[in-house]
N, C-alpha and C positions, 0 to 999 in steps of 0.2 A: 502598396503601403508598407509591406514587410521589408521590401528592398530598401525603401527610404529609411526605415527604422534601423536597418543594419548599417547603412552609411552613417547615420547620425551616431550610432553606437561607437564606431571607430574613432570619431572625433571626440566623443565623450571620454573614451578610454584613456586618451592622452592625459586628461585632467583628473583621472580617477583617484590617484593617491591624495591629492589635495581635497577632492570632494569627500572622500571617506574620512579624512582626518578632521574635517570641519563640519561634517554632516550633523553630528549631535549638537553642535553649537548653533547651526543655522536653522534647524528645524524649529518651527514656531511653537509647537506644542509637544509636550512629552508626557508619557504616563509616569506615574510615580513607581519606584521599585516596590515590590510586594513587602519588603522589609519596612517600608515607611507607613504601611496601612495595617491597622489591627482591627479585626472584626470584634464587635461587642455582642451582647446577648441577642439572640434571635435565630431564625431558621437557618441562616447561612453559617453562623458559627457552629450550630449543632451539626450541620452537614460536613463542615470542615473537620470537626473532631471525629465524626463517624468514619470519614475517609482516612484519617490518620490511624485509627485503630485497625482498619483493613490493611493499610500499608504495612503496619508493624506486625500483622498476623502472617504475612507472606514470607516464604522461605527464600532468602536471597540465593542460597547455594543451588537451589533447584532452578532459579531463573538464570544463573550463571552457567549451568551445566552445558547448554549448547555451545556457548562461546569457548569454554574450556575444551570440549571435545574437538571442535573444528580447529583449535590452535594446537592440537596434538598433546594437550595436557590431560591428565586423568581427572575426570569430573569429581568434585568433592561430594556430590549428591546426585540422585536420580533426577532427570529432567521432569518438569511438569508434563501433564498430558494435554489432550485436546489440541488446539492449534499449535501448542508449543512442542509437540512431537510428531506432527503430521505434515511438515513441510514449511511452516512459518516459524520454525524454531528460533527463539531469540527476540522476536518482535516485542514481547512484553518487557524484556530487559531494558530496552531503550526508553519505553514509556515510563518504566519504574524509576529510571534515573531522573527523568523530567519531573515525575511526581514528587520524588524526594527533594529535588531542588526547589520546587514550588512550595512544598510544605515547610521546609526549613526556613526559606525566606519569609514565609507568612507567619511562622510561629516561633522560630528560634529554638525548636525542640532539640535537646541534646541527643536523644535516641535516633531521631531522624538524621541528624548530622553524622553520627557514627555510621549509620547505614550507607549514607552517601560516600563517606570516606572509604568504607569497605568495598563497595561496588567499584569505585574508581581504581582502587589498588588491584582488584582482581582483573579488571579490564586491562590495566597496564601490563600485568603478567601475561595475559593472552596476547596482547599486541607484541610484546617482546618475544614470546615463543613463536609467533607467526613470522617475525623477522622482516616483514615488508611493509609494516604499518597497518595491515588489515586487521579488523576485528569484526567478527560476525558469527552467528549461529546457524547459518543456512546449511543444511545437510549437503555435503559434497560441494560446498561453495567454491573452494579454490579451483576445482576443475572447470566449473562454468566460467569463472572469471578469466581463466587462461584462454578458453575458447573465445570469449568476447573480445579480449585484447587482440586476438588474432583475426578478428572480423567475422567470426562464426556466430552469427546472430539469428536466433529463431524466436521471434517475439509474437506473442498473442496478448489479448487484453489482460488476462490474469495469469500468464505464465511467461517465463523467459528461459529459453534453453531447457525446457521441460521441468523447470522448478517453479514453485508457487511464489510469484511476485518478489524475487530477491531484491530488486531495487527499492521497492516499498519497505522491505524488511530493514535494509541498512539505513534507510532514511530515519527510522525510529532511533537507531543508535546515534547517528549524527545529531539529531534534534536533542536527545538526552544529554550529550556532551556539551552542546551549545548552551542549553539551559543550566547545566551544572556550573559552567564558567560564568555566564552572564548574571545569573541570579545569586550565586554564592561567592563568586570571585575565586573559585578553586583553580589554581594554576595547573594542577595535574590534568584536569579535564581539558584545559586548553592545549596542553602538550599532546595528549592522546588524539584530540580532535585534529590538530594540524598534521600529525603523521598520517592519520586516516585519510585526510583530504589529499595529502601528497600521493597516497596510494591510488586514489580515484583519478587524480590527474595523470599519473603514469599509465593507469589502466586504459584510459580513453585517448591518450595523446596521439596514437596512431590511427584513430578512427576519423572518418570524414564527418562533416556536419550531417550528411544524409544518413550515415550509419547510426549516429547518435539519435537522430529523429526516429530511426527504426527501433532503437532500444526503447524509446519513449512510448511506443505502442503499448508496452506492458505497464501496468500500474506501477508508479514510482514515487508516490507520495509527493512531497514538495522538495525534491532535490535541487531545483533551481533556487528556492529560498535558502537552502543549506549553503550552497556555494556562494550566494550573495552575502550571507552572514559570515562565512569564512573569509571572504574578501575584506569585509569591514574589520573583522577581528585581527587578521594577519597583515593587512595593508598590501597584500599581494594581488596585483592586477590580473594574474592568470585566472583567478577564481571568479572574477566578474565576467570574464569571457565564458567560463564554464557555465555560469548562471544563465547567460544568454543561450548557450548551446543546449542546455538541458531544459529549455522552455519549449513546450510541445506546440509546434506551429499549427497543427491540425485543430487545436482548440483556440489558440491565440488569434489566428487569422480572421475567423468570423467575428470575434469580439472586437478586434480593431476596426471592423467595418460596421459595428453596432448591429450585428445579426445574431438572433437567438436560434441556435441549432442544437439545443441541449436535449430535446425530447428523445427519450430512449437511452440516453447515456447513463453510465454508472455514475451516480452523483458524487460520491466521496472520492472518486478518482480525479474528478475535475477541480474541486474546490481548492485542494492544496496547490495545484498548478497556478491558479489565479492568485493565491497568496504570494507565490513566487514572482509572478509578473509584477505585483505591486511592490514587492521588496526590491526588485531590480529598478523599478521606477523611483523608489525612494533614494537609491544610491546614485542614480544617473540623471535624475531630473527629467526622465522620459515621460512627457505628459500623455503621449498616445497610449503607452502601456498602462499608465494610471487610469486613463479614461476607460480602457478596456476592462480593467478590474472593477471599476465603478459601474459600468454597464452590466457586467455579470451580476454584481450584487443587487442592483435594482431589478434585473430580470428575475432572479431567484426569489427575492424577498416579496416583490409586488405581484408576481404572477404564479409562483410555484410553492409558496409557503402557506401553511395553515395557521390557525390561531395560536398554537403553542410555540410557534417559531420554527418548527421542523419542516422538512421537505422530503420528498421521494416516497416511493412505495416499492417494496422488494428491492431496495437500494438504488432504484433507477428513477430518473426524472420522467414523470408521466406527462401527457399532453397538457398544455395550459388551459385548454377548453374542455377537459374531461377528467375529473377527479374521481370517477366512479370506482376505479381500482383501489384508490385510497380507502374508500368507505367499505369495500368488500373484503379487503385482505387482512390477514392476521399479521402481516409484515409491514407495519406503518413506518413513520419516519425513524431514521437511524440516528442514534445519539452522536456518532462521529461526525455526521454532517453538520449538526449544530455546533459542535466543538470547533470545527473549522470555519464555519460561517461567523462565529464570534471573533476568531482571530482576524478574519478579513475585515469585519466591522471595526475592530480596534484600529487596524492600519488606516482605513479610510477616514475614520474620525480624526486621527492624529494629523492626517493630511488636510482635512477640511472639517472644522468644528461645527458640523451640522447635526441638529438634534435627532432627525430621523434615524441616523446610525445608532444612536443610543436608545431611541425608542425600541428599535428591533432588539438591541442587546438586552435591554431590560426585560422585554417580553419573553425572550428565549431563556435567560438564566432562571427566571421564576418558574416558567411553565414547562420547559423541556429539561434543562440541565438539573435544576433542583429536584424535579420529580423523578429523575433517572437513577437516583440512589435510594435504596431502602433505608429507613431510619435506623435499622440495626446492621446495615452494611450489605452491599451487593449492588451490582450495576446492571442497567438495562440496555439491551441491544435495540430491539424494535419497540416502539410505542404505538400499538394498534389504534387506529381511529375507528375501526369497525365497532359500532355500538354493542355493548355487552361482552366485549372481550377483555383480556387482561395482559399484564406484562410478566416476564420471567426475569429472575435476578441471579447473578453469578454468586459464587462463594469463594473465599480466599484461596482455596486449593482445588477448585473445580470451575472450569470454564475460563478460557483464555482468549476470548474474542478481541477484535480490534476495539470494541466499545468498552471492554474492561481496561485496556491500555489508556484510552482517552479519558475514561471515567476516573481512573486513579489521579489524573491530572486536574480534571474539572473542578473538584471541590476544594482544591488547595489554592486556587487563584481567584477567588471571588473578589479580592481587594484590588485587582489590577486596574479597573476602570471606574471605580467609584469617584475618583478625582483625577484631574490632569492639570498641567500647569505650563505656563510660558515663563519668561524671565521675571515678569512682575504681574502675573495674572494667575488666578486659580479658577478651575472649572469644577463645579459640583454637578456630576452627571447622574448619579444614582442616589436614591433616598434610602440608605441602608445604615443601620447602627454600626458605627465605626469610629476609629480614631486615626487622625493623620498627623504625622510628624514631618514637617517640611524643614529639615535641618538647615538647609542653605538660606532660608529666609527667616529662621528663628521663629517659626510659627507652629503651634500645636492647635489642632482643631478636633473637637469632639462632636459627633452627630448622634443625638439621641432620638430614636424613633421606634415605634412598633409597626410602622408601615409594612404591609397594607392593611393591618387591622385598624389603624387610624390613618387619617389623611393629613397629618402634619409631621414636621420634623424640626427639631431644635438644634441649632448649631451654636456652639460656644467657642470663642477664640481665646488663645493665650499667646502673646508675642513677647519676645525678648525686649523689644522697644516698639513704640507706635510706628506704623508704616503705612504709606499710601500705595494702594494697589487695587486692581479690579477683581471682583468675584463674579463669575458668570454662572447663573443657575439655569439648568435646563427647564424649559417650559414644555412639559410632556404633551405629546400629540393627543393623549386621551383626556386632557383637561380642556374644558370648553373655553373659548375666548373670553377674557376678562375675569375668569374665576380664580386663577392663581393669586394668592395673597402673600405679601412679604412684609414682615415687621422687623425693625432693627431696634433693639432695646425697648420693645413694647410699642414703638411708634409705627403706624401704617406708612408704607412707602408707595409713591406713585411709580408704577412699573409699566414697561412695555417691552415686548419681545422683538428681537431683531429678525432679519431675514432668515437666519439659521435657527430661529426659535430658542434663543437664549435671552435671559434677562440679566443685565449687567448693572452692578453697583460699584462705583469707584469712589473711594473715600479714604480718609486716614483711619485705619483700624487700630484698636488698642485692646489690651488684655481685658477680658470680661465682657466684651461685646457679644450680644446674643442675637441670633437671626432665627426668626420663626417663619417657616415656609408652610403654607396651607395649600393642599392639592385636592380639591373636591373630586371624588370618584363617582362615576355614573355607570350603570349597567347597560351594555349595548349588545344587540344581536349582530353577529358577524356570520355572513354566509361564506361559503367556499369561494375562492377566486374565480371559479368558472361560473359562479352565480346559479349553480344548481340548488335544488331544494334541500339543502343540508345546512343547519344553523347551529352555531355555538354561541355561548353567552360569556361576555368578558366584563368584569367589574374593574374599572380603571385598566391596569395592565394585566390583571389576574384572570386567567381562564377558569371558568367554573365547570365542575363535573359532578355527576351523580353516581354513587355506588349502586350497582344493580345485581348484587348477589356474589357469593363466594363458593358456588358449587363448581365441581369439576375443574379445579385449578391445577391441571396436570403439569408437572414439571415446574412448579412455581419457583423452587430453588433448583437451578440447573445442575445437571450432572456433566460428565465429560463427553457425552455423545456429540457427534458432529452437528446435530440439529438441536442441541439442548438450549440454544439461545432463542428458539421460536416457541411461542405459547401454543402448544399443540393440542390443548384440550378442545372439546367440542365447541363449534361456533354457535352462538345464539342466533336463531333464525331472525332475520330482520323484520319479519312480520310480527314478531313477539317482543320487539324492543320498544321502549317508550317513544311516542310520537307526539310532536307538537302541532296543535291545530289552533290557528289564530289568523286574524287579519294581520298583514305585515306591519301596518302602522301601529299595532298594539303590542308587538313583540318586546320592545324595550321596557314598556311599563308593566308587562306581565310577569317579570321576575322581581320578586319582592323580598326584602331583607326580613329575616324571621325574628331577630332580636338585636340587642345592643352589645352582645358578646362577640365571640369569634365569628368571622364571616360565614354566614349561612343564609341560604335563600330558598324560596319555594317558587313553583311556576304558576301560581295563582290561577289554577283552572285551565291552563293551556294543554296539559298532558291528557291525551285522549283516553288511555286505558285506565280503568278504575284501579287496578292493582298497583299502579305507579303514582297514584294521586298524592301520596305523602312523601315522595322523593325529595331529598334535600340536595341542593347544589352547593358545593363547597369548593375552595381552591383545589385544583387538580393536584398540586404538589403535596397535598395532605392525604391523598388516597393511595393506599397500598394494600396488597393481599386481597384484592377484590376485582371483580368485573366492574366496568364503569362505562359511562356514556359521556362523551365530550360533544360530539356532533349528533344532532337529533334530526331524524327525518321530519320535514316540515310540509304542511299543506294548509291551504285556506279551507274554511268549512265546506265550500262548494266542491273542492277537489278531493275530499276525504274518501268517498266510496271508490273512486277510480284508483287512487293511490293504493288503498288496501288491497284491491283486487290484483293490481299489477305486481306489487311486492310479494303477495302470497304465491302467485304463479311462479315468479322468478326464483323465490326461495325454495319452493318445492322441487324445482328442477335441479337447483344447486345442491340441495340436501340429498336427493336421490343419487347424484353423481358422487358426492362425498362419501356416502354410505358404501358404495361399490369400490371406492379407491383404496388401495393398500399403500401405495407410494406414488409420488408425482414429482416431475421435474419441469420447471419453467426453463426451457432450454435457452442457451445464449446469454444467460444472466449469471453473474459471478458466483454469488453465494449458493444458489440452488445447485449449480454445477459442481462447485468445490465440495459441497456437502455430500454429493453423490460420486465423489472420487473420479471426476472427469479425467479422461486421458484421450490423446488424439495424435494424429499425424496428418498434415496437410488438410486441416479443417479450419473453419472460420465461423464467426457469428455475425449476425446482421439484424436489421430492423425493417419490417415491412408492415405498412398500415398500422404503425405504432405498436406492433407486436414483435418481440424478439424471436429469433430462430437460430438454429445451428445447421450447418451444411458442410460440405467438403468433397474433395476429389480423392481423399485417402480414406481415413477411418476415424471414428471416435466412439467412446464407450462410457457407460455409467454403471455404478453399482446400486441396484435398487433393493430396498428392504422388503422381505417377505416373512415377517416374524412367525406367522402361524402356518406357513406353507399353503396359503389359500389361493395363490395366484392362478388364474385360469386364462387370462388373455392380456395382451399388450395393446394399448390404445395410443395411436399417434395422430397428431393434428398436422395437416398439410394445407398448403394453398391450393384451392380447388382447381384452378386453371393450369397448374404446373404439369408439364409433360416432358417426356423424353429422358428423364434421369433414371438410371438403373443402379440398384444397389441391393445388398443382402442384409438380412437381419439375423444375428446370432444371439442366443441366450445361453450362457454357460457353455459356449463353444458348440452348441447345437444349432444347425440352420433352421430357422423358423419360417422364413419366407424370402423368396426372390421377388423384388418389387420393381415394377415399372409403372410410373404414373402416366395417364393418358389425357389428363386435362379435360375430362368430360363432365366434371361436377358443376352444378349450377350455383353453388354457394361460394362465398369468398374463402371460408375456412371449412374444411371437412375433417371428420374423424374416421379413421379406419382401424378395425380391430383384427388382431392376429392371435389365434388360439395358441395356447402353450400345451405341450405334451404333459400328461399326468406325472411323468417322471421328473419334470422340472419343479420340484417342491422344496428346494433348498431355501435356507433362511436368507441367503443373499443371492441375487441374480445379476450377473454381469450381462448387460445388454450392449451389443456392439453392432455398429452400422459400418458396412464396408462398401465403398463404391466399386462398381464393375469397371473393368478395364476401359479406358477412354470415355468414362462417364462420370457421374457425380451422385452424391446422396441428395435427396430432395431437401428442401427447406423444412425442417421439422420444428414446429412451434411448441409442442408439448409432448411429454411422454408420461403415460399413466399405466401403472400396474393395477389390474382390475381383478376383483373376485369373480 
């Protein structure tokens, strides 16, 4: 199938220039530019303004410092810390450019525009100083690019030529320049972009397709999307070929065959690739690639997504039939994943106006994206689903994670999909207080609503002159059949939804026409996709949660530490969290609204523990600075005693291990390894029985924290039947053990302990695994430093 797609590509390429030049005219549906949509009073406008304050609080010169340094210029300020000076230097600069472009397009704010102009002026100086079109903040970047151009490629999942994902890093700069040009029309952004793209073309021109695929083993964001965008912007067919070449076939191939092979994969590495597949499909008409992107979306949304719209645990896709790690971990869905899934949803909707895309979009912006920003500013990386845990927030000058970058963008572009349009048709996708100015059609539309506090929305039209066209209203999946109501100028309308769940009204519209939409909301119990006994409650599209205390919120405002984005405070034992006891058929009716004011509910006697009887359930996006519960352990009355006994036993074992653990690494996973300064030579990661591991025929090492000097032993987890591999373990260059596994263990996974000499009491311990000659290191699934 891939071979056939390649053949089709070369035929399409001949027609590329005409396809690109007419693509905007032939696309059936388009999103409105952000500048055409203004948010009105409500939660989204408040979030937008909070984001703007955060953007204005950041120091541009500190963001620019890595770019200036690598261009050979004297930095005007000291670089920021955290991820911005530990290998991923400059990645926030690209996100910041996108955030400025979004915010200026959405608000027209003069201060934001001035910052955008300044950033682009400084980028131009860096590019001119580089002399070859390159712009980037990667430490020692020019040296690795020289090696790559010469075919010297050393790629691993989260490194390239021993640097931290440099392709991912430059993707952010490319994306920022594209957004600055497309959203604001800035010609300087276009000039910098095209010179930067020319640099990439020259860099890879001498590489074979196979070598480029080798590059793509390393996380690279959505470079295929970037080159497709450059092709459209420039009209240069070379870049569409590059977009194809930079499409990772290891991920694309199973999707083309409608196969789900995502379990264990790093989630946010894959989603941008799929956005790129869809972007290529948009420009070439390749239906196979579009179908692959749609298959990915359906697989992730229907099988791997929880009620708030997020996915993954510890950044990786877990098995579709086992969400237990999601409920146990402090590292729940990552905000970047939802940021990218929304981008993909937008693409798919514009290709096919089907309401389920917007149902997901709505669910996710309310419950994950809106909730991921503190009302006083600060962005969330992980949103734990473990009952009784909490989130951590960034600060303007502290914490520069990927989710800070995407967070800066998220809250400036809420207006992008409220409406969409064809030549003579308008789509109302979201019920959000807003004002639309469709200049080309002489139409102004105002949507007044307090949704979701109320279940109706009032739309008022103003037209330069009466006009006949269709308005399509989404019939949300959470509204029961026959319950959505539509009035025009006070008169009830007979409505029916089409196959894509939209209600269409075609008539001659005039100034003063008023459309009232009523969307009755009901409260539903939603179990996890694996149908295990964990339940959440959703009112319409709004996920409800309960605050469960504000004790021990360690690191609530993150510092610059490598793991500052993780809520590291004590875990609440699951046998002490609220428990729902009810017959399944009574769950929906057991959640009762408490009053006629702001959304608030109680569980009407279903909560087992007396101390939680008065818990209120409110929209999750309103909860901050607290521990919370979204998913509740559930049992029927008959199963209560058995569940309590099982949970208590499991939690006691987990608590005992946690109490003895000083530091821990889930090996083979990106962020845990990066946070522990992973280094290696001739090492690789893998997946066995849905658990990640690290192995190799060379060596690899980590830095573990031992803040109080209490470490007494190292605990490693192996596959019990593994045998024959020989390797050495060093701690701070001291040989701890010479290991050979004999495969005699009866269990699948086994834990082995290695005592540490009393002299090894440093606050940081470098643990290094070195393969013996002609042998290899065992598959190591976990490393724990123990008291």
